[in-house]
C-alpha angles and dihedrals in degrees: 000000000000125000122227118201129174110245130213128177117260112192111220126192115196108213124218093266090053095048091050092046098065095227129153119243117259110285145186104248097203136024090254098044115128095189127053116224116242124199137220110257106203099156110272144351109300096029115124141186119209121211110199124209111287092012130122123205138183108235113205121228097191089230137110119191140196110217118199117252110268094035139083134194113236113209107213134179121257109245094227092056091048093050103037103036141041092244122115133182096236096202097042119199096025118197127222108199120220092244096055113107107170130093114302115234131187116223111218131176132197113226093174134092097247133062114260123215122216112197128208107270097022113144100242107167147355129248117215120188109219135178117241129225115191120216122237104214114224116190112216135175094230142009127232116260125248136185088255094049114170095342118125143151099051098344093127094059124250123150113022124196101319098170093100094050103036124104138166118235122224090265091055098255120139114245132184127213111217118202119193 
């Protein structure tokens, strides 16, 4: 099965630190990938950036971009980093507006107990090109009613009291016993 995606030009300007760092441009890693992987540009092979516990850092990409009017780039976390490390993209998804022209950075935070090392060339995030629809704000004196009403934060159900059915497996993952 082949994937068909619409394509639109994204102008990319490799900055001096990118050109000296011998990195590939962001790329779609599989035929069905929606996001293109972007790498940490720390200078050269062997350069590292350490994110200490509780700390947030801007990680440079060495790239500036020109996004077409009517689009944005969403900066999203890579699932492997989210699952296998204590790093989070703290403003996920981040938005790069189409009028921004400076170097793109990725903001990452360490929620773990140990320092985490980012190496030059590590794939740190994904860029997803997305169309934008702007809202036209309409001030009203009341809103229409719905079955949900003013409920929020769990008001539609979801996970009930799991404490009696929850367990941790030998590898530390949370499991749930379901009884029907």
